[in-house]
C-alpha positions in Angstrom: 123.3 164.4 66.7 119.9 165.8 67.9 118.6 163.5 70.6 115.1 162.4 70.0 112.8 163.3 73.1 110.4 160.8 74.2 107.1 161.3 75.7 105.0 159.2 77.8 101.0 159.6 77.0 97.8 157.3 79.5 96.1 155.6 76.9 92.7 156.7 75.9 91.3 153.4 76.5 91.0 149.9 77.1 93.6 147.6 74.2 90.7 145.9 72.3 89.3 148.9 71.5 90.9 148.5 68.0 89.7 151.5 65.8 90.0 154.2 68.7 93.5 153.8 68.8 94.0 154.1 65.8 92.6 157.3 66.1 94.3 158.2 68.4 97.6 157.4 66.9 96.3 159.6 64.0 96.1 162.3 66.0 99.1 162.0 68.2 101.1 162.1 65.0 99.5 165.4 63.4 100.7 167.0 66.7 104.3 165.8 66.3 104.1 162.7 68.7 104.8 159.5 67.2 104.2 156.0 68.5 107.2 154.1 69.4 106.3 151.5 71.6 103.3 150.5 74.0 103.4 149.9 78.0 100.5 148.0 79.7 99.1 152.0 80.8 101.6 154.2 78.9 102.1 154.9 75.0 105.6 156.0 74.6 105.9 158.8 71.7 109.0 160.5 69.8 108.6 164.2 70.0 109.1 165.7 66.2 107.3 167.0 63.5 103.7 167.1 62.9 102.6 164.7 60.0 99.4 162.8 58.6 99.8 159.6 59.2 97.8 156.1 58.7 97.9 153.4 61.6 96.6 150.1 61.4 96.4 147.4 64.2 96.9 144.0 62.8 95.5 141.3 65.4 98.3 138.0 66.3 98.1 135.7 68.9 101.8 135.2 68.8 103.7 138.1 70.9 106.3 139.0 67.6 105.4 138.5 64.1 107.5 136.8 61.6 110.2 139.0 59.5 108.7 137.7 56.3 104.8 139.2 57.3 106.6 142.8 58.0 108.3 142.4 54.4 105.0 141.8 53.3 103.5 144.4 54.7 105.9 146.7 54.1 105.6 146.1 50.6 102.3 147.2 50.6 103.6 150.4 52.1 103.1 149.6 55.7 106.0 150.6 58.4 106.0 147.8 61.6 106.0 150.1 64.7 105.5 148.1 67.5 103.5 145.6 69.3 101.5 145.2 72.6 99.2 142.5 74.3 97.5 140.7 70.7 98.2 143.7 68.3 100.7 144.9 66.6 101.0 148.6 65.0 101.8 149.5 61.2 101.4 153.2 60.6 101.9 155.0 56.3 101.9 158.4 55.7 98.9 159.4 54.5 100.8 160.7 50.9 101.7 157.4 50.4 98.5 156.2 49.7 98.7 152.6 50.8 95.9 150.3 50.3 94.2 148.4 53.3 95.6 145.6 55.2 92.3 144.2 55.0 89.4 145.1 52.2 87.4 142.2 53.1 85.9 142.5 56.5 84.5 138.9 56.5 87.8 137.7 56.0 89.3 139.6 58.8 87.1 138.3 61.1 89.0 135.1 61.3 92.3 136.9 62.5 90.1 137.3 65.3 88.4 134.0 65.6 91.4 133.2 68.3 91.4 136.2 70.1 87.4 135.7 71.0 88.1 132.1 72.3 91.1 133.1 74.5 89.3 136.1 76.1 86.0 134.1 76.9 88.4 131.5 78.8 90.3 134.2 80.4 86.9 136.1 81.2 85.8 132.8 82.9 89.0 132.0 84.9 88.8 135.5 86.4 84.9 135.7 87.1 85.5 132.4 88.9 88.5 133.3 91.0 86.3 136.5 91.9 83.0 134.8 92.8 85.3 133.2 95.0 87.1 135.9 96.8 83.5 137.2 97.7 82.3 134.1 99.2 85.5 134.0 101.5 84.9 137.6 102.1 81.1 137.6 102.9 82.3 134.6 105.1 84.6 137.1 107.4 82.3 140.3 107.2 78.9 138.5 107.6 79.2 134.9 109.2 79.2 136.6 112.7 77.0 139.4 111.9 79.6 141.9 113.0 80.1 144.1 109.5 81.0 147.3 111.6 83.3 145.3 114.0 85.4 144.2 111.5 85.5 147.1 109.7 86.8 148.5 112.5 89.7 145.9 113.5 90.2 147.4 110.2 92.0 143.6 108.9 89.6 143.1 106.2 89.9 146.3 104.5 92.7 145.9 102.2 91.1 142.2 101.3 88.5 144.4 100.2 90.2 146.8 98.0 91.4 144.0 96.5 88.5 142.4 95.9 87.2 145.6 94.3 90.6 145.7 92.0 89.9 142.0 90.7 86.0 142.8 90.3 87.2 145.4 88.2 89.8 143.4 86.1 87.0 140.6 85.9 84.6 143.5 84.5 87.1 144.7 82.0 87.7 140.7 81.2 83.9 140.2 80.3 83.8 143.6 78.3 86.7 142.6 76.2 85.7 139.2 75.3 82.2 140.8 74.4 83.7 143.8 72.7 86.2 141.7 70.8 83.3 138.9 69.9 80.8 142.0 68.5 83.7 143.4 66.4 84.3 139.9 65.1 80.4 139.8 64.0 80.4 142.7 62.7 83.2 142.2 60.3 81.3 139.1 59.7 77.9 141.1 57.9 80.8 142.9 55.9 80.9 146.2 58.7 85.0 147.4 58.3 86.5 148.4 61.4 86.1 152.6 62.3 89.2 153.8 61.7 88.4 156.9 62.4 86.2 156.5 65.9 86.3 159.2 68.5 88.6 158.3 71.7 88.3 161.5 73.5 85.5 159.9 75.7 87.1 157.2 76.7 90.5 158.9 77.4 88.4 160.9 79.9 87.1 158.3 81.6 90.0 155.9 81.6 92.8 158.7 82.8 90.4 159.0 85.7 89.8 155.2 86.5 93.7 155.1 86.4 94.2 157.7 89.0 91.5 156.1 91.5 92.9 153.1 91.4 96.5 153.6 91.9 95.1 155.6 94.5 93.2 153.2 96.2 95.8 150.3 95.2 98.7 152.5 96.9 96.2 152.9 100.4 95.3 149.3 100.3 99.6 148.7 100.1 100.0 151.5 102.8 97.6 150.2 105.6 99.0 146.5 106.7 101.8 148.7 107.5 100.8 151.3 109.0 98.5 148.5 110.9 102.0 146.8 111.6 103.9 149.7 113.3 100.5 151.0 115.3 100.0 147.3 116.8 101.6 146.9 120.2 101.3 145.0 123.4 102.7 145.8 126.7 102.5 144.5 130.5 100.0 146.8 132.2 101.9 149.4 134.6 100.9 149.3 138.3 99.7 152.9 137.2 98.5 154.7 133.9 95.9 157.2 134.9 96.4 159.3 131.5 95.1 155.9 129.5 91.8 156.1 128.8 90.5 152.5 130.3 89.5 151.4 133.7 91.8 150.0 135.9 90.9 146.7 138.1 91.9 149.1 141.3 89.4 151.8 140.3 86.4 149.4 140.5 87.5 147.5 143.7 89.0 150.4 145.9 90.7 148.1 147.8 93.8 149.0 149.6 94.7 145.1 149.6 94.2 144.6 146.1 97.4 142.6 144.5 98.6 142.3 140.7 97.6 138.2 140.1 100.2 135.7 139.0 100.8 135.3 135.4 99.1 132.5 133.5 100.9 133.4 130.7 104.2 135.3 129.6 105.4 135.8 126.1 108.1 138.5 125.1 108.3 139.6 128.2 104.7 140.3 128.4 102.2 139.0 131.2 99.3 138.6 129.2 97.4 138.1 132.2 97.6 141.8 132.9 98.4 143.7 129.7 97.4 146.4 127.4 97.2 146.2 123.5 97.0 149.4 121.0 95.9 149.0 117.2 95.0 151.5 114.3 92.5 151.0 111.7 91.6 153.8 109.5 87.5 153.9 111.1 89.5 153.9 114.1 92.3 155.4 114.7 92.9 154.7 118.3 92.3 151.6 119.8 92.8 149.7 123.0 92.4 146.2 124.5 93.4 145.4 127.7 93.0 142.3 130.4 93.8 142.4 134.0 93.8 140.6 136.8 94.1 140.6 140.6 94.1 138.7 144.2 92.9 140.1 147.8 95.0 138.1 150.2 92.6 136.5 152.9 89.8 137.3 151.0 87.7 134.2 149.9 85.0 134.2 146.6 81.2 133.2 148.6 81.0 129.8 147.1 84.2 129.1 148.6 85.6 128.3 145.4 89.5 130.2 146.2 90.7 133.4 147.1 89.6 136.2 145.9 90.9 137.3 142.3 88.3 139.7 140.3 89.3 140.5 136.8 88.5 143.3 134.1 88.8 143.3 130.1 88.3 146.9 128.3 87.9 147.3 124.6 88.2 151.0 123.6 87.5 152.6 120.0 88.2 156.3 119.0 86.1 156.3 115.8 86.4 158.4 113.0 83.1 158.4 112.3 80.7 159.4 115.4 77.7 157.4 113.4 79.2 154.3 113.5 79.5 154.3 117.1 75.9 152.4 117.7 76.5 149.9 114.7 80.1 149.0 116.9 78.1 149.2 120.1 75.6 146.3 118.8 78.6 144.5 117.2 80.6 144.1 120.3 77.8 142.7 122.4 77.3 139.8 119.6 80.8 139.7 119.7 81.5 138.9 123.3 77.9 137.4 123.9 78.6 133.6 124.5 75.7 132.3 126.1 73.3 134.9 127.1 70.2 136.0 125.2 70.5 139.6 124.1 67.3 140.4 126.0 69.3 140.0 129.4 71.5 143.2 127.9 69.6 146.5 128.8 70.1 149.7 127.2 69.8 152.1 130.2 70.0 156.1 130.3 72.7 158.0 131.6 73.3 162.1 131.0 77.3 161.1 130.1 76.6 158.8 127.2 75.0 159.0 124.1 74.0 155.1 124.7 74.5 152.9 127.4 73.5 149.2 127.5 74.3 147.0 130.5 74.1 142.9 131.2 74.8 141.7 134.9 74.6 137.9 136.4 75.7 137.9 140.1 79.7 138.7 139.7 79.7 139.7 135.8 79.0 143.2 135.1 79.4 144.1 131.4 79.0 147.6 130.2 78.5 148.8 126.8 78.9 152.6 126.0 79.4 155.5 123.6 79.9 159.3 123.2 80.5 161.1 120.3 83.2 159.3 118.6 84.6 157.1 121.9 83.3 153.1 122.3 83.7 151.4 125.3 83.3 148.1 126.7 83.9 147.3 130.0 84.2 143.3 131.1 84.1 142.9 135.3 84.2 140.3 137.4 84.2 140.3 141.1 82.1 142.0 143.8 81.9 145.6 143.1 78.6 147.2 141.9 77.9 147.8 138.3 77.2 151.7 139.1 81.0 151.9 140.2 82.2 150.5 136.7 79.8 152.9 134.6 81.4 156.1 136.7 84.6 154.9 136.1 83.7 155.3 132.4 82.6 158.3 132.8 85.2 159.4 134.3 88.1 157.8 131.7 85.9 159.6 128.4 85.7 162.6 130.6 
């Protein structure tokens, strides 16, 4: 017994394009591909001898047509093939010369009435959901006015990609509702469905969109896992000459400096003296550090206690150097709690593309970029800001 070969082919257009589907099924049959089943994105064909066939699609809000209705169509010369969404497909060989399923377009329009209402309702729900998601994403991206920082951190990228996908579905839902309404209006006016509607243009567009969305959806699914794998936090080693962030000992230059006591321990990590790594599509190398120290016997000038300098660092190696200036600006906004932005002064330095500094007594803050590298250092102690800047130069070099 000869086995029938099944071939899957990407559908040429959206499901509501009735005439295009009928024309496509007919052209495929002429090439020896006979429709057997319709999937969400692919149609299943049985490979056989080329035949001249006619296909007609009947709209039904029920998933399955009754055996009585199928039998009635069969007696008129139309064989049931398959169903998908709200549509049932029938075929008939050309030589059979079967009469049309519908001879009165105005009467056929009534078969689309319930579908018209359902698609409008579906489109409304999808659009409302999209607007809610856009509102939530807008607050994430723009509430703090730091969109480049959000992009570089990477945690909102997946949600944004998901919103784009949902936006496309909202667009197709609206298009479906409008198309079916236009079709119904045409039928009421006596214009029959074009059973030979051209389908190749929509097929090309649909293929490109399907490939694009497959890639985007796959990327959005992979990104969070890559970030989870790359994320890590460890206790800072006493020395780390090969890591691209400034150490407290390099700034203080005091052999008496020792590590301060941990204020918070979790998972065997000293969070007062730790470094974290991260990754995103737009900043493939990221470090975040906190370090605290104590100089025994030395006191703060105000007598508030033992001298305990500290330093924190944010380091990014960007995928695009053009993002550096915007990221620096966003970092200033992100980590500025009480100072006026006018107090952050741009300073010329031969080793940096952009250098911005801020100093207030013991507090020194430096924001610097060089090519694709961006670094922010906040130091609290008595060393001068020049020492901080020169140590950043050494690390970036």
